[in-house]
matplotlib code that plots the C-alpha trace (Angstrom):
import matplotlib.pyplot as plt

x = [10.1, 13.3, 13.3, 13.3, 10.1, 8.4, 9.1, 7.7, 4.5, 4.1, 4.5, 1.7, -0.6, 0.1, -1.3, -0.2, 3.3, 4.2, 5.8, 8.5, 10.0, 10.7, 14.1, 15.4, 14.9, 16.3, 19.5, 21.0, 19.9, 23.2, 23.2, 19.7, 20.4, 23.5, 21.6, 18.7, 21.4, 22.5, 19.2, 17.7, 20.7, 20.2, 18.2, 17.8, 17.0, 20.0, 20.6, 21.9, 25.3, 25.4, 24.0, 26.9, 29.5, 27.9, 28.2, 30.6, 33.9, 33.7, 30.3, 29.4, 31.2, 28.2, 28.6, 26.3, 24.1, 23.4, 22.6, 20.2, 18.5, 18.5, 16.9, 14.2, 13.4, 13.1, 10.7, 8.7, 8.5, 7.4, 10.6, 11.8, 10.0, 11.3, 10.8, 12.0, 14.7, 14.9, 16.8, 20.1, 18.9, 20.3, 19.0, 15.7, 17.2, 17.9, 14.4, 13.0, 15.5, 14.8, 16.5, 15.3, 16.2, 15.7, 14.6, 13.4, 9.7, 8.2, 7.4, 11.1, 12.4, 10.4, 11.6, 15.3, 15.3, 13.6, 16.3, 19.0, 17.6, 15.9, 17.1, 20.8, 21.6, 22.4, 19.4, 20.2, 18.4, 17.3, 16.2, 12.5, 11.6, 9.4, 9.3, 7.2, 4.9, 4.5, 3.7, 1.2, -0.6, -0.6, -2.0, -4.9, -5.8, -6.1, -8.1, -10.4, -10.8, -11.4, -13.9, -15.3, -18.0, -19.4, -21.1, -18.9, -19.1, -17.2, -15.1, -15.4, -11.9, -9.3, -5.5, -4.4, -6.4, -4.9, -1.4, -2.0, -3.2, 0.1, 2.3, 0.2, 0.9, 4.5, 5.5, 3.7, 6.0, 8.9, 7.7, 6.6, 9.7, 11.9, 9.7, 9.3, 13.3, 13.8, 11.1, 12.9, 16.4, 14.9, 13.2, 16.2, 18.3, 15.5, 15.1, 18.7, 20.0, 23.8, 24.4, 28.2, 28.9, 28.8, 25.4, 23.9, 25.2, 23.3, 20.2, 20.6, 20.8, 18.0, 15.8, 17.0, 16.7, 13.2, 11.8, 12.5, 11.5, 10.2, 7.6, 5.9, 5.9, 4.4, 1.7, 0.7, 0.9, -1.1, -3.9, -4.3, -4.0, -6.6, -9.0, -8.6, -9.0, -12.3, -13.6, -12.6, -14.1, -17.1, -14.4, -12.5, -14.1, -13.9, -10.4, -9.5, -11.1, -9.4, -6.0, -6.7, -8.2, -4.9, -2.8, -1.2, -1.9, -5.6, -6.7, -4.4, -5.8, -9.3, -8.6, -7.1, -3.5, -2.0, -2.8, -3.3, -0.5, -1.2, -4.3, -6.1, -8.1, -10.5, -8.4, -5.4, -7.3, -8.8, -5.2, -3.8, -6.8, -5.8, -1.9, -2.7, -5.3, -4.5, -5.0, -3.9, -1.9, 1.8, 2.7, 1.0, 2.6, 5.9, 5.3, 4.4, 7.4, 9.5, 8.3, 8.8, 12.5, 13.2, 13.5, 15.7, 18.2, 18.2, 18.9, 21.8, 23.3, 23.0, 24.8, 27.5, 28.0, 28.2, 30.9, 32.9, 35.5, 38.5, 38.3, 34.6, 33.2, 31.9, 35.1, 37.0, 34.4, 34.9, 38.6, 38.3, 35.9, 38.4, 41.3, 39.5, 38.8, 42.5, 42.7, 46.2, 45.7, 42.1, 41.3, 44.3, 43.2, 39.7, 40.8, 43.4, 40.7, 37.7, 39.2, 38.8, 42.3, 43.6, 46.2, 43.9, 41.3, 39.9, 39.9, 40.9, 44.4, 45.8, 49.0, 51.0, 53.4, 54.5, 51.2, 51.3, 49.9, 46.3, 45.9, 42.8, 40.1, 40.8, 44.6, 45.1, 46.0, 43.3, 41.7, 39.9, 36.2, 35.0, 33.1, 29.8, 29.7, 30.4, 27.5, 25.0, 26.2, 24.7, 26.1, 25.7, 26.9, 26.5, 24.1, 20.3, 18.9, 17.7, 13.9, 12.1, 11.3, 8.1, 6.1, 2.7, 2.7, 3.5, 1.0, -1.6, -0.4, -0.8, -4.2, -5.4, -4.0, -5.6, -9.0, -8.8, -8.0, -11.0, -13.3, -12.0, -12.5, -16.1, -16.8, -15.6, -17.6, -20.7, -19.9, -19.5, -22.9, -24.7, -23.5, -25.1, -23.1, -21.0, -20.9, -17.6, -16.0, -13.6, -9.9, -10.6, -13.7, -12.4, -9.7, -11.9, -14.1, -11.3, -10.1, -13.4, -13.7, -10.3, -11.4, -14.5, -12.5, -10.5, -13.4, -15.0, -18.1, -21.7, -23.7, -23.7, -22.2, -19.1, -18.9, -16.0, -15.6, -12.8, -12.8, -16.4, -17.5, -18.9, -18.8, -20.8, -19.8, -22.8, -21.9, -24.0, -21.5, -22.4, -22.4, -19.2, -19.2, -16.9, -15.5, -14.7, -12.3, -10.7, -7.7, -8.4, -11.0, -11.4, -13.4, -15.0, -16.0, -19.0, -19.6, -21.4, -20.1, -22.7, -21.5, -23.5, -23.0, -21.8, -24.5, -26.9, -28.5, -27.7, -29.8, -32.8, -30.8, -27.9, -30.1, -31.6, -28.1, -29.2, -32.7, -32.8, -29.5, -29.4, -27.4, -25.4, -23.3, -19.8, -17.5, -14.0, -11.8, -11.0, -12.5, -10.6, -10.5, -8.8, -7.3, -7.1, -6.4, -9.2, -9.2, -11.4, -14.9, -14.8, -13.6, -15.1, -17.5, -16.5, -17.4, -15.4, -12.1, -12.1, -10.2, -8.4, -7.4, -4.0, -4.7, -3.4, -5.1, -4.8, -6.7, -7.3]
y = [56.2, 53.9, 50.3, 49.0, 51.0, 49.8, 46.2, 46.8, 48.5, 45.3, 43.0, 44.7, 43.3, 39.6, 39.3, 35.7, 34.0, 34.4, 37.8, 36.3, 34.4, 37.9, 38.3, 35.2, 36.8, 40.4, 41.4, 41.5, 38.2, 37.0, 39.6, 38.8, 34.9, 35.7, 37.8, 35.2, 32.6, 34.6, 35.2, 31.7, 30.2, 32.5, 31.7, 35.3, 38.6, 40.5, 43.9, 45.3, 45.6, 42.1, 40.7, 42.6, 41.1, 37.5, 37.7, 35.0, 36.3, 34.2, 35.7, 39.1, 42.0, 44.4, 47.4, 48.2, 50.6, 48.3, 45.5, 47.7, 48.6, 44.8, 44.2, 46.8, 45.5, 42.0, 43.1, 44.8, 41.3, 39.5, 37.4, 39.2, 40.5, 43.4, 44.7, 47.5, 47.0, 49.7, 47.7, 49.4, 53.1, 55.4, 58.6, 60.0, 60.3, 56.7, 55.9, 57.8, 56.2, 52.9, 50.4, 47.6, 43.9, 41.5, 37.9, 35.6, 35.2, 31.8, 32.2, 33.6, 30.5, 28.1, 30.0, 30.1, 26.3, 25.5, 27.5, 25.6, 22.1, 22.2, 25.1, 25.5, 21.8, 19.0, 16.9, 13.2, 10.3, 8.0, 4.2, 3.9, 2.1, -0.9, -2.0, 1.1, 0.4, -3.1, -1.8, 0.6, -2.2, -4.6, -2.0, -0.7, -4.2, -5.2, -2.0, -2.7, -6.4, -5.4, -2.4, -3.3, -5.5, -3.0, 0.4, 3.4, 4.6, 7.4, 6.1, 2.5, 1.8, 0.0, 0.8, -1.5, 0.4, 3.8, 2.3, 1.1, 4.6, 6.0, 3.5, 4.0, 7.8, 7.5, 5.0, 7.1, 10.2, 8.1, 6.6, 10.0, 11.7, 9.1, 8.7, 12.4, 12.7, 9.9, 11.3, 14.7, 13.2, 11.0, 13.9, 16.2, 13.5, 12.5, 16.3, 16.6, 15.3, 16.1, 13.9, 12.5, 9.0, 9.1, 10.9, 8.6, 5.5, 7.1, 7.5, 3.7, 2.5, 4.4, 3.0, -0.6, -0.6, 1.1, -0.6, -4.1, -3.8, -0.5, 0.2, -3.2, -3.1, 0.3, -0.6, -3.8, -2.0, 0.9, -1.2, -3.1, 0.2, 1.7, -1.1, -1.0, 2.6, 2.3, 0.0, 2.3, 5.6, 5.6, 5.2, 8.2, 10.4, 8.0, 7.0, 10.7, 11.3, 8.2, 9.6, 12.9, 11.3, 9.1, 12.2, 13.7, 17.2, 16.5, 19.4, 21.9, 20.5, 20.9, 24.4, 25.2, 25.9, 23.0, 21.0, 17.2, 15.1, 13.3, 10.9, 13.2, 14.9, 13.6, 15.6, 13.5, 10.4, 11.8, 12.8, 9.5, 7.9, 10.2, 9.5, 5.6, 6.1, 3.6, 6.1, 9.5, 8.7, 9.3, 5.8, 5.8, 9.1, 7.7, 4.8, 7.1, 9.3, 6.2, 5.3, 8.8, 8.6, 5.6, 7.4, 10.1, 7.5, 5.6, 9.0, 9.6, 6.1, 6.3, 9.8, 8.7, 5.5, 7.3, 9.7, 7.2, 7.1, 9.4, 10.2, 11.0, 14.2, 15.3, 14.9, 16.7, 19.6, 19.7, 19.9, 22.7, 24.7, 24.4, 25.3, 28.4, 29.6, 30.3, 34.3, 34.5, 32.4, 31.4, 33.3, 31.8, 28.4, 28.8, 30.3, 27.3, 24.9, 26.1, 28.8, 28.5, 27.4, 24.1, 23.6, 24.7, 22.2, 20.4, 16.5, 13.2, 12.1, 8.5, 7.6, 7.6, 10.3, 9.3, 9.5, 13.3, 16.3, 16.1, 12.4, 11.7, 9.6, 6.6, 6.7, 7.6, 5.4, 3.0, 4.3, 1.9, 2.4, 3.3, 0.7, 2.6, 2.9, -0.8, -1.8, 0.8, 1.6, 0.1, -3.1, -5.2, -4.2, -0.7, 0.2, -0.7, -2.7, -6.2, -6.8, -7.7, -11.4, -13.0, -13.4, -14.4, -17.8, -16.7, -13.9, -16.5, -18.8, -15.9, -14.9, -18.6, -19.0, -15.8, -16.8, -20.3, -18.5, -16.3, -19.3, -21.0, -17.8, -17.4, -21.1, -20.5, -17.3, -19.3, -22.0, -19.7, -17.8, -21.2, -22.4, -21.6, -20.1, -22.7, -25.2, -26.7, -25.3, -26.8, -25.2, -22.7, -21.5, -21.1, -19.1, -16.7, -16.5, -15.8, -12.9, -11.3, -11.8, -10.2, -7.2, -6.8, -7.4, -4.3, -2.1, 0.5, -0.7, 0.9, 0.0, -3.7, -4.5, -4.1, -4.9, -5.5, -6.5, -8.5, -10.2, -9.9, -11.4, -9.2, -10.4, -8.7, -9.4, -9.0, -8.4, -10.3, -10.5, -14.1, -16.5, -17.5, -17.7, -20.0, -20.3, -24.1, -25.4, -29.2, -28.4, -25.2, -23.0, -19.4, -18.6, -15.1, -14.8, -12.6, -12.0, -14.1, -13.7, -13.5, -13.8, -12.2, -10.2, -6.6, -4.3, -6.8, -8.2, -11.9, -14.8, -16.0, -19.2, -17.0, -14.7, -17.7, -18.0, -14.7, -16.1, -15.6, -13.7, -10.2, -7.7, -4.9, -2.0, -3.1, -0.6, -2.1, -0.7, -4.0, -7.4, -10.1, -13.7, -17.1, -19.4, -23.1, -26.4, -28.7, -31.8, -34.0, -35.2, -35.6, -32.3, -30.1, -27.5, -23.8, -22.9, -25.7, -25.0, -21.4, -22.1, -25.3, -25.6, -24.3, -21.3, -18.2, -15.0, -11.5, -8.3, -8.1]
z = [21.9, 22.0, 20.6, 24.2, 25.1, 21.9, 22.9, 26.2, 24.9, 22.6, 25.5, 27.4, 25.0, 26.2, 29.7, 30.5, 31.3, 27.7, 28.4, 30.5, 27.5, 25.9, 27.4, 25.6, 22.2, 23.0, 21.5, 24.9, 25.7, 27.0, 29.6, 30.7, 30.9, 33.0, 35.5, 35.7, 36.4, 39.4, 40.6, 40.0, 42.0, 45.0, 47.9, 49.1, 47.4, 45.9, 45.3, 41.9, 43.3, 44.6, 41.2, 39.3, 41.7, 41.3, 37.6, 36.4, 35.0, 31.9, 30.9, 29.4, 31.1, 32.5, 34.8, 37.6, 35.9, 33.1, 35.5, 37.1, 33.8, 32.8, 36.2, 35.9, 32.2, 33.7, 36.2, 33.6, 31.9, 34.9, 35.3, 38.5, 41.6, 43.8, 47.2, 49.1, 51.9, 54.3, 57.1, 56.4, 56.0, 58.4, 56.8, 55.7, 52.2, 52.2, 53.1, 50.1, 47.6, 45.7, 48.0, 45.8, 46.3, 43.3, 43.2, 40.3, 40.0, 39.7, 36.0, 35.4, 37.3, 35.0, 31.8, 33.1, 33.8, 30.5, 28.7, 30.5, 30.2, 26.9, 24.6, 25.8, 26.2, 23.6, 22.9, 23.9, 22.7, 25.4, 24.9, 24.8, 28.1, 26.7, 30.4, 31.2, 28.4, 29.6, 33.2, 31.8, 30.0, 32.9, 35.4, 32.8, 32.1, 35.7, 36.5, 33.6, 34.6, 38.3, 37.6, 34.2, 35.6, 38.4, 38.3, 39.1, 42.5, 44.3, 47.2, 46.6, 45.3, 47.5, 47.9, 45.0, 42.4, 43.7, 43.6, 40.1, 39.0, 40.3, 38.5, 35.2, 35.3, 36.5, 33.8, 31.2, 32.0, 31.7, 28.2, 26.9, 27.6, 26.0, 23.0, 22.5, 22.6, 20.2, 17.7, 17.8, 17.1, 14.4, 12.7, 13.0, 11.1, 8.6, 7.3, 6.3, 2.9, 3.3, 6.2, 6.6, 7.1, 10.9, 11.1, 8.3, 10.4, 13.4, 11.6, 10.2, 13.6, 14.9, 12.2, 12.4, 16.1, 16.3, 13.3, 14.5, 18.1, 19.4, 16.9, 16.9, 20.7, 20.7, 18.1, 20.2, 23.6, 22.4, 21.1, 24.4, 26.5, 24.2, 24.8, 28.6, 28.7, 26.6, 29.2, 32.0, 30.6, 33.2, 35.9, 35.1, 37.6, 40.5, 39.9, 39.7, 43.0, 44.6, 43.5, 45.3, 48.4, 48.9, 48.4, 51.4, 50.3, 49.6, 51.9, 50.0, 46.5, 47.7, 48.7, 45.2, 46.6, 44.8, 41.7, 42.0, 40.5, 37.1, 37.6, 39.9, 37.2, 34.6, 32.0, 32.7, 31.9, 28.6, 27.6, 28.4, 26.3, 23.4, 23.8, 23.3, 20.4, 17.7, 14.9, 16.0, 19.2, 19.9, 19.0, 15.8, 14.8, 15.6, 13.5, 10.7, 11.0, 11.1, 7.6, 6.4, 7.6, 5.4, 2.0, 3.4, 4.8, 1.4, -0.3, 2.0, 1.4, -2.2, -2.3, -0.1, -2.0, -5.3, -3.8, -1.8, -4.6, -4.8, -8.4, -8.6, -10.1, -6.7, -5.0, -7.7, -7.5, -3.7, -4.2, -6.8, -4.5, -1.5, -3.7, -5.2, -1.5, -1.3, -1.2, -2.8, -5.9, -5.9, -9.1, -11.0, -10.0, -11.2, -14.6, -14.9, -14.2, -16.3, -18.5, -22.3, -23.0, -24.5, -21.9, -19.0, -19.5, -16.3, -17.3, -15.9, -16.8, -16.8, -14.8, -17.9, -19.1, -22.5, -24.2, -25.1, -23.3, -24.6, -25.9, -28.1, -26.7, -28.9, -28.8, -25.0, -22.4, -20.6, -17.4, -15.1, -15.0, -11.4, -9.4, -9.4, -13.2, -13.7, -11.4, -12.6, -16.2, -19.3, -20.5, -23.9, -27.4, -28.8, -31.5, -32.1, -29.5, -29.8, -30.3, -27.1, -26.7, -27.5, -24.2, -25.5, -24.1, -20.8, -20.8, -21.9, -19.0, -16.4, -17.6, -17.5, -13.9, -12.9, -14.3, -12.5, -9.2, -9.8, -10.3, -7.4, -5.3, -6.5, -5.7, -2.2, -1.7, -2.8, -0.5, 2.5, 1.7, 1.5, 4.9, 8.2, 11.1, 12.9, 9.9, 8.8, 5.7, 3.4, 3.4, 0.4, 1.7, 5.3, 4.3, 2.3, 5.3, 7.5, 5.3, 5.5, 9.3, 9.8, 8.0, 9.9, 13.2, 12.4, 11.3, 13.8, 15.5, 14.9, 17.7, 18.2, 14.8, 12.7, 9.0, 6.7, 3.1, 1.3, -1.9, -2.7, 0.6, 3.6, 7.2, 10.0, 13.6, 15.9, 19.7, 22.2, 25.1, 25.9, 22.8, 21.1, 17.3, 15.2, 11.8, 11.3, 9.1, 8.6, 10.6, 12.6, 13.7, 14.9, 18.2, 18.6, 22.4, 22.8, 18.8, 16.1, 12.6, 9.7, 6.1, 3.3, 0.0, 0.3, 0.5, 1.3, 4.5, 5.8, 4.7, 6.7, 7.8, 9.0, 11.0, 12.8, 14.8, 16.5, 17.6, 21.4, 21.8, 23.3, 21.3, 23.1, 21.7, 20.9, 22.9, 21.9, 19.2, 17.6, 18.0, 19.8, 18.3, 19.1, 16.4, 17.9, 16.2, 15.2, 17.3, 15.0, 15.3, 18.9, 19.8, 22.7, 22.2, 21.8, 25.3, 26.8, 24.8, 25.6, 28.9, 28.1, 24.4, 23.3, 21.1, 19.5, 20.9, 19.7, 18.5, 14.9]

ax = plt.figure().add_subplot(projection="3d")
ax.plot(x, y, z, "-o")
ax.set_aspect("equal")
plt.show()
């Protein structure tokens, strides 16, 4: 059995479209790719002779018999389909012969286009469209606001909801393609240590641009989109059905002849939700890879900085390596450079010809010290180093300041635990309570509550959906729509006075990823209540 027959026998084990990719990894892949280019660009079936005539002159030179053998191999792989053409037969013998005409199969066209567009082309880094991310967030939040209060009903969606679904997935395709390309280019540069100055400049530009603008926008936009998608989970089925009903090919989709466009299946919505996940989504992975790239960029910059001088050891070694590659006198150059002879030593020499052939270190001419050695080398007098300075007083002062801050912190924690929900705190106690509140807002919810601990103080946010909890300070306050904060010691239940704030309130499960809070200025003794200031007072709002 030949090698080609063994390859085909191994390919028979795979029953899906993976067999078609086999012609890209064959030793004769150039011939297969040229033949597939001809078939993919033709609108009619071609004979083996017509394929041979249509092969480009700049490509591999293949005769008719080899072309026919390659076409049969492509047919066995599933990349080419054949049909018998007897329209030109004039004799009975011609009817019995294999008058086959070849055309690329759908799987073969897909693989060939994938090779030309992805594998054979040069990867280009597109700008990540933040406008598309903004469009996705706006439409998802509008859908969540319009549908979140009602029960899911199939067929009860208007045309505006269908248009919003189409805009969401169209913008997501644009955003995902650009983000994947940028991520691939970033990792291709980050995985190399031997980048030249131009490529290191490209990596630095990518990092500076994305670290200052794109990564922050992706993190905040993904958090808002994930919150909106969490509210839309019960509506995934009706939204997918509405997208199919609005399609002009809905009959063909219902019959199974076509697949619905993105947004017409529940799996598309689940994939969109996974894409925007704040922990494992595409934006989160991009931010992690961005952080991973920073050490590689710094290493390349340090290497380029240390080797920038014309008289450094690295440049001398590279010059010696290039000279040794000379086929005529390479051996002599190497022996003259590193041979064990006094007149063939490799060393730096000053631009002074009257000091002798091999001057001593002390009596030789002066050589300027390189810039990098001056900036990073050891300075100070030679010999035994000076004794370390006595910093006992400074250590004592630092310990006293640390003890004082611990006492103030413990007093603030005691004040927060003794206060009832909604009571105004002093500035120190309010800041300690705010730190525990922010930790709880970022934590995951378990039923109606989410708990976080910071500095020996625990905070539990209870979701009621109606009441508005507050943390009051002399000059500012924090508003928590739909949640009540309860402060307690870590591992213990809130006090009885704190639990009285939940009297009469109905607790519901907290479905959002992070809690939303508003920080507003304090307006003095006559300020409005929390419910009145939610819509009128200027505030800073965000998801913790």
